[in-house]
C-alpha positions as CSV (number, residue, x, y, z in Angstrom):
1,M,-14.7,-15.6,-13.5
2,S,-16.1,-15.3,-10.0
3,L,-14.7,-13.6,-6.9
4,E,-12.6,-15.8,-4.7
5,P,-14.4,-16.9,-1.5
6,E,-13.4,-14.9,1.5
7,P,-10.4,-16.6,3.3
8,T,-10.8,-17.2,7.0
9,A,-7.8,-15.0,7.7
10,A,-9.7,-11.9,6.5
11,A,-11.9,-11.7,9.6
12,T,-8.7,-12.0,11.8
13,L,-6.8,-9.3,9.9
14,F,-9.6,-6.8,9.7
15,G,-11.4,-7.5,13.0
16,D,-14.3,-5.1,13.5
17,R,-13.5,-3.5,10.1
18,I,-14.3,-6.6,8.1
19,E,-17.6,-5.3,6.7
20,V,-15.9,-2.3,5.3
21,A,-13.2,-4.5,3.8
22,R,-15.9,-6.7,2.2
23,R,-17.6,-3.7,0.6
24,F,-14.4,-2.5,-0.8
25,T,-13.5,-5.9,-2.2
26,T,-16.9,-6.3,-3.7
27,N,-16.7,-2.9,-5.4
28,L,-13.2,-3.7,-6.8
29,A,-14.5,-7.1,-8.0
30,E,-17.5,-5.5,-9.8
31,Q,-15.7,-2.5,-11.3
32,G,-12.0,-3.2,-11.2
33,E,-11.5,-4.8,-14.6
34,E,-13.9,-2.4,-16.5
35,R,-12.1,0.6,-15.0
36,G,-8.6,-0.7,-15.7
37,L,-7.7,-1.2,-12.0
38,I,-7.1,-4.9,-12.0
39,G,-6.5,-7.5,-14.7
40,P,-9.1,-10.0,-16.0
41,L,-7.5,-12.9,-14.1
42,E,-7.5,-11.4,-10.7
43,L,-11.0,-12.2,-9.4
44,P,-10.2,-15.8,-8.3
45,R,-7.3,-14.5,-6.2
46,L,-8.5,-11.0,-5.3
47,W,-8.8,-11.6,-1.6
48,S,-5.6,-13.6,-1.1
49,R,-3.2,-11.9,-3.6
50,H,-4.3,-8.3,-3.2
51,I,-6.6,-7.5,-0.2
52,L,-5.0,-9.7,2.5
53,N,-1.5,-9.3,0.9
54,S,-2.0,-5.6,1.7
55,A,-3.7,-5.9,5.1
56,I,-1.0,-8.0,6.6
57,V,1.2,-4.9,6.5
58,A,-1.2,-3.0,8.8
59,P,0.6,-3.8,12.1
60,L,3.8,-2.2,10.8
61,L,2.1,1.2,10.7
62,R,2.3,3.7,13.5
63,P,-0.2,6.5,14.4
64,G,0.7,9.5,12.3
65,V,0.6,10.3,8.6
66,V,1.3,7.5,6.1
67,G,1.8,8.2,2.3
68,D,1.0,5.6,-0.3
69,V,2.9,6.2,-3.5
70,G,1.1,5.0,-6.7
71,S,-2.1,4.0,-5.0
72,G,-3.8,2.7,-8.2
73,A,-6.8,0.6,-7.1
74,G,-6.1,1.4,-3.5
75,L,-3.6,-1.4,-2.9
76,P,-2.3,-1.1,-0.3
77,G,-3.5,2.4,0.6
78,L,-7.3,2.0,0.9
79,V,-6.9,-1.5,2.4
80,L,-4.6,-0.2,5.1
81,A,-6.9,2.8,5.8
82,I,-9.7,0.4,6.4
83,A,-7.6,-1.8,8.7
84,R,-6.1,1.1,10.6
85,P,-8.6,3.9,11.2
86,D,-6.2,5.3,13.8
87,V,-3.7,6.3,11.1
88,S,-4.0,9.1,8.6
89,F,-3.3,8.3,4.9
90,V,-2.3,10.4,1.9
91,L,-2.8,8.4,-1.3
92,I,-0.6,9.8,-4.1
93,E,-1.7,8.8,-7.6
94,P,-1.2,10.6,-10.9
95,M,-3.8,9.0,-13.1
96,E,-7.2,10.8,-13.2
97,R,-9.4,7.8,-13.6
98,R,-7.7,6.1,-10.6
99,V,-8.0,9.2,-8.5
100,A,-11.7,9.3,-9.3
101,W,-12.0,5.7,-8.1
102,L,-10.1,6.4,-4.9
103,N,-12.2,9.4,-4.1
104,E,-15.4,7.4,-4.8
105,Q,-14.3,4.7,-2.4
106,V,-13.3,7.1,0.3
107,A,-16.7,8.7,0.2
108,E,-18.7,5.4,-0.1
109,L,-16.8,3.7,2.7
110,A,-16.8,6.8,4.9
111,L,-13.0,6.7,5.3
112,D,-12.4,10.0,7.1
113,N,-8.7,9.2,7.6
114,V,-7.8,9.4,3.8
115,L,-6.8,12.3,1.6
116,V,-6.3,11.6,-2.1
117,V,-3.7,13.7,-3.9
118,R,-3.5,13.7,-7.7
119,A,0.3,14.0,-8.5
120,R,3.4,12.1,-9.4
121,A,5.3,11.4,-6.2
122,E,8.2,13.7,-7.1
123,E,5.8,16.6,-7.7
124,A,3.4,16.1,-4.8
125,R,2.7,19.2,-2.7
126,L,1.8,17.9,0.7
127,D,1.0,19.8,3.9
128,G,4.1,18.4,5.6
129,P,6.5,15.6,5.7
130,L,5.2,12.1,6.2
131,D,5.9,9.7,9.1
132,Q,5.9,6.6,6.9
133,V,5.6,5.9,3.2
134,T,4.4,2.7,1.6
135,A,4.2,1.5,-2.0
136,R,3.2,-1.8,-3.7
137,A,4.4,-3.0,-7.1
138,V,5.6,0.4,-8.2
139,S,9.2,-0.1,-9.2
140,A,12.6,-1.4,-8.1
141,F,13.9,-0.3,-4.7
142,R,16.7,1.9,-6.2
143,K,14.1,3.7,-8.4
144,L,11.6,4.0,-5.5
145,L,14.0,5.7,-3.2
146,P,14.1,9.0,-5.1
147,L,10.3,9.0,-5.1
148,T,9.6,8.1,-1.5
149,A,12.5,9.1,0.7
150,P,12.1,12.9,0.1
151,L,8.5,12.7,1.3
152,L,9.6,11.6,4.8
153,R,10.4,13.5,7.9
154,D,13.8,13.0,9.5
155,G,13.7,9.6,11.1
156,G,10.7,8.6,8.9
157,E,10.3,5.1,7.7
158,L,9.8,3.3,4.4
159,V,7.5,0.3,4.4
160,L,7.7,-0.9,0.8
161,M,5.9,-4.1,-0.4
162,K,8.1,-6.2,-2.6
163,G,8.4,-9.6,-4.3
164,A,10.8,-12.5,-3.8
165,A,13.7,-10.4,-5.2
166,A,13.6,-7.9,-2.3
167,P,17.1,-8.8,-1.0
168,A,18.6,-8.4,-4.5
169,E,16.9,-5.1,-4.9
170,V,18.5,-3.8,-1.7
171,E,21.9,-5.1,-2.9
172,A,21.5,-3.2,-6.2
173,A,20.5,0.1,-4.5
174,G,23.8,1.0,-2.8
175,K,24.3,4.4,-4.4
176,E,20.7,5.5,-3.7
177,I,20.8,4.2,-0.2
178,R,23.8,6.4,0.5
179,K,22.4,9.4,-1.3
180,Y,19.1,9.4,0.6
181,K,20.7,8.4,4.0
182,V,18.7,5.2,4.3
183,H,19.7,3.0,7.2
184,D,18.5,0.1,9.4
185,I,17.3,-1.7,6.2
186,E,15.5,-5.1,6.8
187,V,13.5,-7.4,4.6
188,L,10.5,-8.8,6.4
189,T,8.4,-11.8,5.4
190,L,4.9,-11.5,6.6
191,G,1.9,-13.9,6.6
192,E,3.7,-17.2,6.9
193,G,1.1,-19.8,8.1
194,V,-1.6,-17.2,7.7
195,L,-1.8,-16.3,4.0
196,S,-1.5,-18.6,1.0
197,E,1.2,-16.3,-0.3
198,V,3.6,-14.4,1.9
199,T,4.2,-10.7,1.7
200,R,7.7,-9.3,1.6
201,V,8.4,-5.8,2.9
202,I,11.5,-3.7,2.8
203,R,11.5,-1.6,6.0
204,A,14.1,1.2,6.5
205,A,14.6,4.5,8.3
206,V,15.6,7.6,6.4
207,R,18.1,10.2,7.7
């Protein structure tokens, strides 16, 4: 299978960072399946389903420190770090081989706004609380809250990438929402008219 041609939206979303995004996408296409980072069927939709699906979230981030829980291949953490060099990122990933990949990409792409932490989210020892936390395809909202909300400062924000079931996930998380003092919850649909597949995000404030 060959890599999906670069969609026209890529240059718009990445701006002057498009060359870095291309290098990362090529690296992931060449090494991702072999290293267990992406599945064998992902190359024909790597740009649209993974890279741009992550990059569309970049405007929701604010200058500060953003944590990405379960970074895996760097989706969305590395993609967002490429798109937003003005934001600092902490990529939290427990698996050694994925941590190795993340660190290699940080070095090769000269991403001086990224720190990789090998840990499970609930055991991560960070320098301080985070301003925002993101995650993509990690687990249901009610299971994500105990992993993400404690990492945030008071008034920090969750920016969690989700599928079509996002509203139902919010409905099912009532107990956890109260426990972690989550409020101002909204489900955003991003990329309509720009991407071939929209991206859904649960955005919420904590405490």
